[in-house]
mmCIF file of the N, C-alpha and C atoms, coordinates in Angstrom:
data_MODEL
# 
_entry.id   MODEL 
# 
loop_
_atom_site.group_PDB 
_atom_site.id 
_atom_site.type_symbol 
_atom_site.label_atom_id 
_atom_site.label_alt_id 
_atom_site.label_comp_id 
_atom_site.label_asym_id 
_atom_site.label_entity_id 
_atom_site.label_seq_id 
_atom_site.pdbx_PDB_ins_code 
_atom_site.Cartn_x 
_atom_site.Cartn_y 
_atom_site.Cartn_z 
_atom_site.occupancy 
_atom_site.B_iso_or_equiv 
_atom_site.pdbx_formal_charge 
_atom_site.auth_seq_id 
_atom_site.auth_comp_id 
_atom_site.auth_asym_id 
_atom_site.auth_atom_id 
_atom_site.pdbx_PDB_model_num 
ATOM 1   N N  . UNK A 1 1  ? 42.019 -40.530 15.342 1.00 0.00 ? 1  UNK A N  1 
ATOM 2   C CA . UNK A 1 1  ? 43.278 -39.835 15.192 1.00 0.00 ? 1  UNK A CA 1 
ATOM 3   C C  . UNK A 1 1  ? 44.289 -40.751 14.513 1.00 0.00 ? 1  UNK A C  1 
ATOM 4   N N  . UNK A 1 2  ? 44.991 -40.228 13.560 1.00 0.00 ? 2  UNK A N  1 
ATOM 5   C CA . UNK A 1 2  ? 46.025 -40.971 12.852 1.00 0.00 ? 2  UNK A CA 1 
ATOM 6   C C  . UNK A 1 2  ? 47.334 -40.792 13.617 1.00 0.00 ? 2  UNK A C  1 
ATOM 7   N N  . UNK A 1 3  ? 47.787 -41.810 14.318 1.00 0.00 ? 3  UNK A N  1 
ATOM 8   C CA . UNK A 1 3  ? 48.997 -41.700 15.126 1.00 0.00 ? 3  UNK A CA 1 
ATOM 9   C C  . UNK A 1 3  ? 50.247 -41.538 14.273 1.00 0.00 ? 3  UNK A C  1 
ATOM 10  N N  . UNK A 1 4  ? 50.246 -42.060 13.039 1.00 0.00 ? 4  UNK A N  1 
ATOM 11  C CA . UNK A 1 4  ? 51.388 -41.837 12.150 1.00 0.00 ? 4  UNK A CA 1 
ATOM 12  C C  . UNK A 1 4  ? 51.516 -40.357 11.815 1.00 0.00 ? 4  UNK A C  1 
ATOM 13  N N  . UNK A 1 5  ? 50.387 -39.704 11.601 1.00 0.00 ? 5  UNK A N  1 
ATOM 14  C CA . UNK A 1 5  ? 50.395 -38.275 11.317 1.00 0.00 ? 5  UNK A CA 1 
ATOM 15  C C  . UNK A 1 5  ? 50.940 -37.507 12.515 1.00 0.00 ? 5  UNK A C  1 
ATOM 16  N N  . UNK A 1 6  ? 50.482 -37.864 13.702 1.00 0.00 ? 6  UNK A N  1 
ATOM 17  C CA . UNK A 1 6  ? 50.951 -37.210 14.918 1.00 0.00 ? 6  UNK A CA 1 
ATOM 18  C C  . UNK A 1 6  ? 52.440 -37.461 15.125 1.00 0.00 ? 6  UNK A C  1 
ATOM 19  N N  . UNK A 1 7  ? 52.898 -38.683 14.860 1.00 0.00 ? 7  UNK A N  1 
ATOM 20  C CA . UNK A 1 7  ? 54.317 -38.993 14.996 1.00 0.00 ? 7  UNK A CA 1 
ATOM 21  C C  . UNK A 1 7  ? 55.170 -38.193 14.036 1.00 0.00 ? 7  UNK A C  1 
ATOM 22  N N  . UNK A 1 8  ? 54.690 -38.003 12.811 1.00 0.00 ? 8  UNK A N  1 
ATOM 23  C CA . UNK A 1 8  ? 55.420 -37.199 11.839 1.00 0.00 ? 8  UNK A CA 1 
ATOM 24  C C  . UNK A 1 8  ? 55.477 -35.741 12.242 1.00 0.00 ? 8  UNK A C  1 
ATOM 25  N N  . UNK A 1 9  ? 54.432 -35.279 12.889 1.00 0.00 ? 9  UNK A N  1 
ATOM 26  C CA . UNK A 1 9  ? 54.405 -33.890 13.345 1.00 0.00 ? 9  UNK A CA 1 
ATOM 27  C C  . UNK A 1 9  ? 55.423 -33.674 14.454 1.00 0.00 ? 9  UNK A C  1 
ATOM 28  N N  . UNK A 1 10 ? 55.505 -34.630 15.366 1.00 0.00 ? 10 UNK A N  1 
ATOM 29  C CA . UNK A 1 10 ? 56.360 -34.467 16.530 1.00 0.00 ? 10 UNK A CA 1 
ATOM 30  C C  . UNK A 1 10 ? 57.827 -34.778 16.253 1.00 0.00 ? 10 UNK A C  1 
ATOM 31  N N  . UNK A 1 11 ? 58.124 -35.560 15.213 1.00 0.00 ? 11 UNK A N  1 
ATOM 32  C CA . UNK A 1 11 ? 59.494 -36.019 15.008 1.00 0.00 ? 11 UNK A CA 1 
ATOM 33  C C  . UNK A 1 11 ? 60.435 -34.906 14.577 1.00 0.00 ? 11 UNK A C  1 
ATOM 34  N N  . UNK A 1 12 ? 59.974 -34.011 13.716 1.00 0.00 ? 12 UNK A N  1 
ATOM 35  C CA . UNK A 1 12 ? 60.820 -32.926 13.240 1.00 0.00 ? 12 UNK A CA 1 
ATOM 36  C C  . UNK A 1 12 ? 62.023 -33.392 12.461 1.00 0.00 ? 12 UNK A C  1 
ATOM 37  N N  . UNK A 1 13 ? 61.946 -34.566 11.835 1.00 0.00 ? 13 UNK A N  1 
ATOM 38  C CA . UNK A 1 13 ? 63.074 -35.093 11.074 1.00 0.00 ? 13 UNK A CA 1 
ATOM 39  C C  . UNK A 1 13 ? 63.367 -34.196 9.876  1.00 0.00 ? 13 UNK A C  1 
ATOM 40  N N  . UNK A 1 14 ? 64.651 -33.941 9.575  1.00 0.00 ? 14 UNK A N  1 
ATOM 41  C CA . UNK A 1 14 ? 64.988 -33.128 8.403  1.00 0.00 ? 14 UNK A CA 1 
ATOM 42  C C  . UNK A 1 14 ? 64.396 -33.725 7.133  1.00 0.00 ? 14 UNK A C  1 
ATOM 43  N N  . UNK A 1 15 ? 63.767 -32.905 6.341  1.00 0.00 ? 15 UNK A N  1 
ATOM 44  C CA . UNK A 1 15 ? 63.174 -33.361 5.096  1.00 0.00 ? 15 UNK A CA 1 
ATOM 45  C C  . UNK A 1 15 ? 61.839 -34.055 5.282  1.00 0.00 ? 15 UNK A C  1 
ATOM 46  N N  . UNK A 1 16 ? 61.427 -34.228 6.532  1.00 0.00 ? 16 UNK A N  1 
ATOM 47  C CA . UNK A 1 16 ? 60.157 -34.895 6.803  1.00 0.00 ? 16 UNK A CA 1 
ATOM 48  C C  . UNK A 1 16 ? 58.979 -33.952 6.607  1.00 0.00 ? 16 UNK A C  1 
ATOM 49  N N  . UNK A 1 17 ? 57.837 -34.533 6.419  1.00 0.00 ? 17 UNK A N  1 
ATOM 50  C CA . UNK A 1 17 ? 56.616 -33.757 6.235  1.00 0.00 ? 17 UNK A CA 1 
ATOM 51  C C  . UNK A 1 17 ? 56.087 -33.364 7.607  1.00 0.00 ? 17 UNK A C  1 
ATOM 52  N N  . UNK A 1 18 ? 56.029 -32.072 7.881  1.00 0.00 ? 18 UNK A N  1 
ATOM 53  C CA . UNK A 1 18 ? 55.448 -31.604 9.140  1.00 0.00 ? 18 UNK A CA 1 
ATOM 54  C C  . UNK A 1 18 ? 54.014 -31.189 8.859  1.00 0.00 ? 18 UNK A C  1 
ATOM 55  N N  . UNK A 1 19 ? 53.107 -31.719 9.615  1.00 0.00 ? 19 UNK A N  1 
ATOM 56  C CA . UNK A 1 19 ? 51.694 -31.445 9.410  1.00 0.00 ? 19 UNK A CA 1 
ATOM 57  C C  . UNK A 1 19 ? 51.129 -30.811 10.666 1.00 0.00 ? 19 UNK A C  1 
ATOM 58  N N  . UNK A 1 20 ? 50.415 -29.728 10.501 1.00 0.00 ? 20 UNK A N  1 
ATOM 59  C CA . UNK A 1 20 ? 49.773 -29.075 11.635 1.00 0.00 ? 20 UNK A CA 1 
ATOM 60  C C  . UNK A 1 20 ? 48.412 -29.708 11.817 1.00 0.00 ? 20 UNK A C  1 
ATOM 61  N N  . UNK A 1 21 ? 48.134 -30.280 12.967 1.00 0.00 ? 21 UNK A N  1 
ATOM 62  C CA . UNK A 1 21 ? 46.929 -31.060 13.169 1.00 0.00 ? 21 UNK A CA 1 
ATOM 63  C C  . UNK A 1 21 ? 45.796 -30.294 13.856 1.00 0.00 ? 21 UNK A C  1 
ATOM 64  N N  . UNK A 1 22 ? 45.878 -28.989 13.874 1.00 0.00 ? 22 UNK A N  1 
ATOM 65  C CA . UNK A 1 22 ? 44.821 -28.167 14.447 1.00 0.00 ? 22 UNK A CA 1 
ATOM 66  C C  . UNK A 1 22 ? 44.281 -27.239 13.365 1.00 0.00 ? 22 UNK A C  1 
ATOM 67  N N  . UNK A 1 23 ? 43.133 -26.684 13.624 1.00 0.00 ? 23 UNK A N  1 
ATOM 68  C CA . UNK A 1 23 ? 42.601 -25.684 12.709 1.00 0.00 ? 23 UNK A CA 1 
ATOM 69  C C  . UNK A 1 23 ? 43.241 -24.335 13.012 1.00 0.00 ? 23 UNK A C  1 
ATOM 70  N N  . UNK A 1 24 ? 43.155 -23.436 12.064 1.00 0.00 ? 24 UNK A N  1 
ATOM 71  C CA . UNK A 1 24 ? 43.727 -22.098 12.237 1.00 0.00 ? 24 UNK A CA 1 
ATOM 72  C C  . UNK A 1 24 ? 42.933 -21.365 13.315 1.00 0.00 ? 24 UNK A C  1 
ATOM 73  N N  . UNK A 1 25 ? 43.622 -20.639 14.167 1.00 0.00 ? 25 UNK A N  1 
ATOM 74  C CA . UNK A 1 25 ? 42.968 -19.892 15.228 1.00 0.00 ? 25 UNK A CA 1 
ATOM 75  C C  . UNK A 1 25 ? 42.198 -18.711 14.647 1.00 0.00 ? 25 UNK A C  1 
ATOM 76  N N  . UNK A 1 26 ? 40.989 -18.523 15.119 1.00 0.00 ? 26 UNK A N  1 
ATOM 77  C CA . UNK A 1 26 ? 40.153 -17.430 14.646 1.00 0.00 ? 26 UNK A CA 1 
ATOM 78  C C  . UNK A 1 26 ? 40.821 -16.086 14.897 1.00 0.00 ? 26 UNK A C  1 
ATOM 79  N N  . UNK A 1 27 ? 41.469 -15.953 16.037 1.00 0.00 ? 27 UNK A N  1 
ATOM 80  C CA . UNK A 1 27 ? 42.143 -14.696 16.367 1.00 0.00 ? 27 UNK A CA 1 
ATOM 81  C C  . UNK A 1 27 ? 43.209 -14.315 15.347 1.00 0.00 ? 27 UNK A C  1 
ATOM 82  N N  . UNK A 1 28 ? 43.877 -15.321 14.781 1.00 0.00 ? 28 UNK A N  1 
ATOM 83  C CA . UNK A 1 28 ? 44.898 -15.046 13.774 1.00 0.00 ? 28 UNK A CA 1 
ATOM 84  C C  . UNK A 1 28 ? 44.265 -14.477 12.507 1.00 0.00 ? 28 UNK A C  1 
ATOM 85  N N  . UNK A 1 29 ? 43.122 -15.010 12.122 1.00 0.00 ? 29 UNK A N  1 
ATOM 86  C CA . UNK A 1 29 ? 42.428 -14.524 10.928 1.00 0.00 ? 29 UNK A CA 1 
ATOM 87  C C  . UNK A 1 29 ? 41.940 -13.096 11.156 1.00 0.00 ? 29 UNK A C  1 
ATOM 88  N N  . UNK A 1 30 ? 41.361 -12.841 12.333 1.00 0.00 ? 30 UNK A N  1 
ATOM 89  C CA . UNK A 1 30 ? 40.858 -11.509 12.649 1.00 0.00 ? 30 UNK A CA 1 
ATOM 90  C C  . UNK A 1 30 ? 42.015 -10.508 12.692 1.00 0.00 ? 30 UNK A C  1 
ATOM 91  N N  . UNK A 1 31 ? 43.141 -10.900 13.267 1.00 0.00 ? 31 UNK A N  1 
ATOM 92  C CA . UNK A 1 31 ? 44.308 -10.018 13.331 1.00 0.00 ? 31 UNK A CA 1 
ATOM 93  C C  . UNK A 1 31 ? 44.855 -9.709  11.947 1.00 0.00 ? 31 UNK A C  1 
ATOM 94  N N  . UNK A 1 32 ? 44.907 -10.709 11.085 1.00 0.00 ? 32 UNK A N  1 
ATOM 95  C CA . UNK A 1 32 ? 45.364 -10.491 9.716  1.00 0.00 ? 32 UNK A CA 1 
ATOM 96  C C  . UNK A 1 32 ? 44.453 -9.504  9.011  1.00 0.00 ? 32 UNK A C  1 
ATOM 97  N N  . UNK A 1 33 ? 43.141 -9.675  9.151  1.00 0.00 ? 33 UNK A N  1 
ATOM 98  C CA . UNK A 1 33 ? 42.174 -8.775  8.533  1.00 0.00 ? 33 UNK A CA 1 
ATOM 99  C C  . UNK A 1 33 ? 42.364 -7.349  9.054  1.00 0.00 ? 33 UNK A C  1 
ATOM 100 N N  . UNK A 1 34 ? 42.523 -7.192  10.366 1.00 0.00 ? 34 UNK A N  1 
ATOM 101 C CA . UNK A 1 34 ? 42.701 -5.864  10.954 1.00 0.00 ? 34 UNK A CA 1 
ATOM 102 C C  . UNK A 1 34 ? 43.994 -5.215  10.459 1.00 0.00 ? 34 UNK A C  1 
ATOM 103 N N  . UNK A 1 35 ? 45.059 -6.000  10.390 1.00 0.00 ? 35 UNK A N  1 
ATOM 104 C CA . UNK A 1 35 ? 46.328 -5.466  9.905  1.00 0.00 ? 35 UNK A CA 1 
ATOM 105 C C  . UNK A 1 35 ? 46.252 -5.019  8.457  1.00 0.00 ? 35 UNK A C  1 
ATOM 106 N N  . UNK A 1 36 ? 45.611 -5.821  7.628  1.00 0.00 ? 36 UNK A N  1 
ATOM 107 C CA . UNK A 1 36 ? 45.456 -5.444  6.222  1.00 0.00 ? 36 UNK A CA 1 
ATOM 108 C C  . UNK A 1 36 ? 44.585 -4.202  6.062  1.00 0.00 ? 36 UNK A C  1 
ATOM 109 N N  . UNK A 1 37 ? 43.539 -4.090  6.878  1.00 0.00 ? 37 UNK A N  1 
ATOM 110 C CA . UNK A 1 37 ? 42.695 -2.898  6.823  1.00 0.00 ? 37 UNK A CA 1 
ATOM 111 C C  . UNK A 1 37 ? 43.483 -1.644  7.170  1.00 0.00 ? 37 UNK A C  1 
ATOM 112 N N  . UNK A 1 38 ? 44.368 -1.751  8.171  1.00 0.00 ? 38 UNK A N  1 
ATOM 113 C CA . UNK A 1 38 ? 45.195 -0.589  8.547  1.00 0.00 ? 38 UNK A CA 1 
ATOM 114 C C  . UNK A 1 38 ? 46.161 -0.215  7.429  1.00 0.00 ? 38 UNK A C  1 
ATOM 115 N N  . UNK A 1 39 ? 46.735 -1.214  6.793  1.00 0.00 ? 39 UNK A N  1 
ATOM 116 C CA . UNK A 1 39 ? 47.656 -0.949  5.683  1.00 0.00 ? 39 UNK A CA 1 
ATOM 117 C C  . UNK A 1 39 ? 46.927 -0.258  4.547  1.00 0.00 ? 39 UNK A C  1 
ATOM 118 N N  . UNK A 1 40 ? 45.754 -0.771  4.181  1.00 0.00 ? 40 UNK A N  1 
ATOM 119 C CA . UNK A 1 40 ? 44.999 -0.168  3.080  1.00 0.00 ? 40 UNK A CA 1 
ATOM 120 C C  . UNK A 1 40 ? 44.518 1.229   3.437  1.00 0.00 ? 40 UNK A C  1 
ATOM 121 N N  . UNK A 1 41 ? 44.175 1.469   4.706  1.00 0.00 ? 41 UNK A N  1 
ATOM 122 C CA . UNK A 1 41 ? 43.727 2.795   5.134  1.00 0.00 ? 41 UNK A CA 1 
ATOM 123 C C  . UNK A 1 41 ? 44.879 3.806   5.068  1.00 0.00 ? 41 UNK A C  1 
ATOM 124 N N  . UNK A 1 42 ? 46.074 3.360   5.454  1.00 0.00 ? 42 UNK A N  1 
ATOM 125 C CA . UNK A 1 42 ? 47.245 4.256   5.436  1.00 0.00 ? 42 UNK A CA 1 
ATOM 126 C C  . UNK A 1 42 ? 47.769 4.450   4.023  1.00 0.00 ? 42 UNK A C  1 
ATOM 127 N N  . UNK A 1 43 ? 47.643 3.440   3.199  1.00 0.00 ? 43 UNK A N  1 
ATOM 128 C CA . UNK A 1 43 ? 48.178 3.494   1.842  1.00 0.00 ? 43 UNK A CA 1 
ATOM 129 C C  . UNK A 1 43 ? 49.547 2.849   1.788  1.00 0.00 ? 43 UNK A C  1 
ATOM 130 N N  . UNK A 1 44 ? 49.763 2.040   0.757  1.00 0.00 ? 44 UNK A N  1 
ATOM 131 C CA . UNK A 1 44 ? 51.022 1.297   0.664  1.00 0.00 ? 44 UNK A CA 1 
ATOM 132 C C  . UNK A 1 44 ? 52.244 2.205   0.575  1.00 0.00 ? 44 UNK A C  1 
ATOM 133 N N  . UNK A 1 45 ? 52.145 3.286   -0.170 1.00 0.00 ? 45 UNK A N  1 
ATOM 134 C CA . UNK A 1 45 ? 53.295 4.195   -0.275 1.00 0.00 ? 45 UNK A CA 1 
ATOM 135 C C  . UNK A 1 45 ? 53.678 4.749   1.089  1.00 0.00 ? 45 UNK A C  1 
ATOM 136 N N  . UNK A 1 46 ? 52.681 5.098   1.901  1.00 0.00 ? 46 UNK A N  1 
ATOM 137 C CA . UNK A 1 46 ? 52.960 5.621   3.242  1.00 0.00 ? 46 UNK A CA 1 
ATOM 138 C C  . UNK A 1 46 ? 53.547 4.541   4.147  1.00 0.00 ? 46 UNK A C  1 
ATOM 139 N N  . UNK A 1 47 ? 53.054 3.315   4.012  1.00 0.00 ? 47 UNK A N  1 
ATOM 140 C CA . UNK A 1 47 ? 53.586 2.207   4.813  1.00 0.00 ? 47 UNK A CA 1 
ATOM 141 C C  . UNK A 1 47 ? 55.047 1.967   4.455  1.00 0.00 ? 47 UNK A C  1 
ATOM 142 N N  . UNK A 1 48 ? 55.350 1.941   3.158  1.00 0.00 ? 48 UNK A N  1 
ATOM 143 C CA . UNK A 1 48 ? 56.742 1.747   2.725  1.00 0.00 ? 48 UNK A CA 1 
ATOM 144 C C  . UNK A 1 48 ? 57.632 2.863   3.244  1.00 0.00 ? 48 UNK A C  1 
ATOM 145 N N  . UNK A 1 49 ? 57.163 4.101   3.157  1.00 0.00 ? 49 UNK A N  1 
ATOM 146 C CA . UNK A 1 49 ? 57.963 5.246   3.620  1.00 0.00 ? 49 UNK A CA 1 
ATOM 147 C C  . UNK A 1 49 ? 58.191 5.175   5.125  1.00 0.00 ? 49 UNK A C  1 
ATOM 148 N N  . UNK A 1 50 ? 57.163 4.818   5.879  1.00 0.00 ? 50 UNK A N  1 
ATOM 149 C CA . UNK A 1 50 ? 57.298 4.716   7.336  1.00 0.00 ? 50 UNK A CA 1 
ATOM 150 C C  . UNK A 1 50 ? 58.281 3.622   7.713  1.00 0.00 ? 50 UNK A C  1 
ATOM 151 N N  . UNK A 1 51 ? 58.203 2.489   7.045  1.00 0.00 ? 51 UNK A N  1 
ATOM 152 C CA . UNK A 1 51 ? 59.132 1.390   7.340  1.00 0.00 ? 51 UNK A CA 1 
ATOM 153 C C  . UNK A 1 51 ? 60.562 1.756   6.940  1.00 0.00 ? 51 UNK A C  1 
ATOM 154 N N  . UNK A 1 52 ? 60.726 2.448   5.827  1.00 0.00 ? 52 UNK A N  1 
ATOM 155 C CA . UNK A 1 52 ? 62.069 2.869   5.406  1.00 0.00 ? 52 UNK A CA 1 
ATOM 156 C C  . UNK A 1 52 ? 62.664 3.840   6.426  1.00 0.00 ? 52 UNK A C  1 
ATOM 157 N N  . UNK A 1 53 ? 61.837 4.773   6.917  1.00 0.00 ? 53 UNK A N  1 
ATOM 158 C CA . UNK A 1 53 ? 62.322 5.742   7.908  1.00 0.00 ? 53 UNK A CA 1 
ATOM 159 C C  . UNK A 1 53 ? 62.687 5.043   9.216  1.00 0.00 ? 53 UNK A C  1 
ATOM 160 N N  . UNK A 1 54 ? 61.859 4.076   9.635  1.00 0.00 ? 54 UNK A N  1 
ATOM 161 C CA . UNK A 1 54 ? 62.156 3.338   10.865 1.00 0.00 ? 54 UNK A CA 1 
ATOM 162 C C  . UNK A 1 54 ? 63.430 2.506   10.707 1.00 0.00 ? 54 UNK A C  1 
ATOM 163 N N  . UNK A 1 55 ? 63.603 1.896   9.543  1.00 0.00 ? 55 UNK A N  1 
ATOM 164 C CA . UNK A 1 55 ? 64.811 1.116   9.289  1.00 0.00 ? 55 UNK A CA 1 
ATOM 165 C C  . UNK A 1 55 ? 66.059 1.979   9.279  1.00 0.00 ? 55 UNK A C  1 
ATOM 166 N N  . UNK A 1 56 ? 65.951 3.150   8.664  1.00 0.00 ? 56 UNK A N  1 
ATOM 167 C CA . UNK A 1 56 ? 67.084 4.081   8.625  1.00 0.00 ? 56 UNK A CA 1 
ATOM 168 C C  . UNK A 1 56 ? 67.423 4.548   10.033 1.00 0.00 ? 56 UNK A C  1 
ATOM 169 N N  . UNK A 1 57 ? 66.405 4.862   10.852 1.00 0.00 ? 57 UNK A N  1 
ATOM 170 C CA . UNK A 1 57 ? 66.635 5.302   12.234 1.00 0.00 ? 57 UNK A CA 1 
ATOM 171 C C  . UNK A 1 57 ? 67.321 4.207   13.043 1.00 0.00 ? 57 UNK A C  1 
ATOM 172 N N  . UNK A 1 58 ? 66.902 2.972   12.840 1.00 0.00 ? 58 UNK A N  1 
ATOM 173 C CA . UNK A 1 58 ? 67.536 1.851   13.544 1.00 0.00 ? 58 UNK A CA 1 
ATOM 174 C C  . UNK A 1 58 ? 68.993 1.708   13.116 1.00 0.00 ? 58 UNK A C  1 
ATOM 175 N N  . UNK A 1 59 ? 69.253 1.746   11.819 1.00 0.00 ? 59 UNK A N  1 
ATOM 176 C CA . UNK A 1 59 ? 70.618 1.600   11.323 1.00 0.00 ? 59 UNK A CA 1 
ATOM 177 C C  . UNK A 1 59 ? 71.508 2.737   11.819 1.00 0.00 ? 59 UNK A C  1 
ATOM 178 N N  . UNK A 1 60 ? 70.987 3.957   11.778 1.00 0.00 ? 60 UNK A N  1 
ATOM 179 C CA . UNK A 1 60 ? 71.768 5.097   12.267 1.00 0.00 ? 60 UNK A CA 1 
ATOM 180 C C  . UNK A 1 60 ? 72.076 4.953   13.752 1.00 0.00 ? 60 UNK A C  1 
ATOM 181 N N  . UNK A 1 61 ? 71.079 4.518   14.531 1.00 0.00 ? 61 UNK A N  1 
ATOM 182 C CA . UNK A 1 61 ? 71.289 4.331   15.962 1.00 0.00 ? 61 UNK A CA 1 
ATOM 183 C C  . UNK A 1 61 ? 72.317 3.256   16.266 1.00 0.00 ? 61 UNK A C  1 
ATOM 184 N N  . UNK A 1 62 ? 72.275 2.169   15.512 1.00 0.00 ? 62 UNK A N  1 
ATOM 185 C CA . UNK A 1 62 ? 73.255 1.103   15.720 1.00 0.00 ? 62 UNK A CA 1 
ATOM 186 C C  . UNK A 1 62 ? 74.662 1.569   15.378 1.00 0.00 ? 62 UNK A C  1 
ATOM 187 N N  . UNK A 1 63 ? 74.783 2.330   14.296 1.00 0.00 ? 63 UNK A N  1 
ATOM 188 C CA . UNK A 1 63 ? 76.100 2.849   13.921 1.00 0.00 ? 63 UNK A CA 1 
ATOM 189 C C  . UNK A 1 63 ? 76.607 3.851   14.944 1.00 0.00 ? 63 UNK A C  1 
ATOM 190 N N  . UNK A 1 64 ? 75.713 4.663   15.524 1.00 0.00 ? 64 UNK A N  1 
ATOM 191 C CA . UNK A 1 64 ? 76.108 5.608   16.573 1.00 0.00 ? 64 UNK A CA 1 
ATOM 192 C C  . UNK A 1 64 ? 76.610 4.880   17.817 1.00 0.00 ? 64 UNK A C  1 
ATOM 193 N N  . UNK A 1 65 ? 76.140 3.658   18.022 1.00 0.00 ? 65 UNK A N  1 
ATOM 194 C CA . UNK A 1 65 ? 76.599 2.842   19.152 1.00 0.00 ? 65 UNK A CA 1 
ATOM 195 C C  . UNK A 1 65 ? 77.945 2.187   18.852 1.00 0.00 ? 65 UNK A C  1 
ATOM 196 N N  . UNK A 1 66 ? 78.456 2.391   17.638 1.00 0.00 ? 66 UNK A N  1 
ATOM 197 C CA . UNK A 1 66 ? 79.741 1.824   17.272 1.00 0.00 ? 66 UNK A CA 1 
ATOM 198 C C  . UNK A 1 66 ? 79.657 0.456   16.606 1.00 0.00 ? 66 UNK A C  1 
ATOM 199 N N  . UNK A 1 67 ? 78.450 0.029   16.289 1.00 0.00 ? 67 UNK A N  1 
ATOM 200 C CA . UNK A 1 67 ? 78.300 -1.270  15.638 1.00 0.00 ? 67 UNK A CA 1 
ATOM 201 C C  . UNK A 1 67 ? 78.426 -1.113  14.130 1.00 0.00 ? 67 UNK A C  1 
ATOM 202 N N  . UNK A 1 68 ? 79.016 -2.098  13.493 1.00 0.00 ? 68 UNK A N  1 
ATOM 203 C CA . UNK A 1 68 ? 79.185 -2.083  12.050 1.00 0.00 ? 68 UNK A CA 1 
ATOM 204 C C  . UNK A 1 68 ? 78.116 -2.959  11.416 1.00 0.00 ? 68 UNK A C  1 
ATOM 205 N N  . UNK A 1 69 ? 77.389 -2.389  10.466 1.00 0.00 ? 69 UNK A N  1 
ATOM 206 C CA . UNK A 1 69 ? 76.367 -3.149  9.770  1.00 0.00 ? 69 UNK A CA 1 
ATOM 207 C C  . UNK A 1 69 ? 77.031 -3.881  8.611  1.00 0.00 ? 69 UNK A C  1 
ATOM 208 N N  . UNK A 1 70 ? 76.718 -5.156  8.462  1.00 0.00 ? 70 UNK A N  1 
ATOM 209 C CA . UNK A 1 70 ? 77.349 -5.931  7.411  1.00 0.00 ? 70 UNK A CA 1 
ATOM 210 C C  . UNK A 1 70 ? 76.344 -6.539  6.441  1.00 0.00 ? 70 UNK A C  1 
ATOM 211 N N  . UNK A 1 71 ? 75.080 -6.342  6.685  1.00 0.00 ? 71 UNK A N  1 
ATOM 212 C CA . UNK A 1 71 ? 74.066 -6.905  5.791  1.00 0.00 ? 71 UNK A CA 1 
ATOM 213 C C  . UNK A 1 71 ? 73.330 -5.785  5.080  1.00 0.00 ? 71 UNK A C  1 
# 
């Protein structure tokens, strides 16, 4: 084990090189594959439309609560 590498990972110094010293989790790869399969099965246009509708519903609900959207 390279202790300098581990020290750089743990330090979190601004501008410092952060290195991940583990391999990627298999579950993350499988989840990414499953998510992409669902997107391709639904179709990108449908995914965009669903997300736009959900975003609009959220914004409308927040405004109904009296909150002002600024972004």
